[in-house]
N, C-alpha and C positions, 0 to 999 in steps of 0.2 A: 690791235695786232696780236694781243694775247689770245683773243677769241679765234682769230684766223689761224695762227701758227701753233698754238698750244692747246686749242680746244677748250679754253676757259669759257664759261657761260656767264653772261652778265644780265640775263633775262631780257626784258624789254628796254633796258637802259642803253641809250645810244647818245654819243656826244657829236656835236656838229660845231666846228670852229668857224667863226665868221671874222675874217680879217677886215679891219677898218681901212678906208682908203688912205693911201700915203699922201697923195696930193689932192687938192680941191677938185681939179679937173677929173680925177679918177671917179669921184662920186657923181659928178655931172654926167660923165660918160655912162656910168652904170645906170643911173636913173633914165637916161635917154634910151639905152638899150632895153631896159625893162618896160618902158612905156611902149616901145615898138612891139615887144613880145606880147604884151597884154592886148594891144590894139589889133594885132594879127591873130589873136586867139591861141597863141602858143603857150603862154603862161596865164594863170589866173591872177587876180589882184592879190590874193593871199600869198601866192608864191613870190610875186614881185616884191611885196612888202617884206617878206622873209629875206629875200636876196639883198635888199638894201639895208637890212639890219633893224627893222622894226621889231621890238621885243615881243609884242603881242599882236600879231596880224589879225587875229579874230576880233579883238576889242577895237582895233583901229578900223577894221572893215565895218563893224557895227556903228561906229561914230560916223563913218562916211555915209552909210545908209540913212542915219538920222538927219545929217546935214542935207542930203539929197531930198528927203521927204519934206524938210522944213522949207527948202527953196521952191519946191514944186507947188 
């Protein structure tokens, strides 16, 4: 808000608040929605992981790739 209304500059630093689900079904619904968005090509896997609160989507994606390679 300071940047927007007072012209303060914070460089490349930006905060993003991710609220945890209040109820268990909230997380279930969010995961289901993200699954649909990924399958339809609207969201990337990285974006979906970020949306559900994975702290390091890049590392998680790399683990997923390793698992997939091991299974194949």
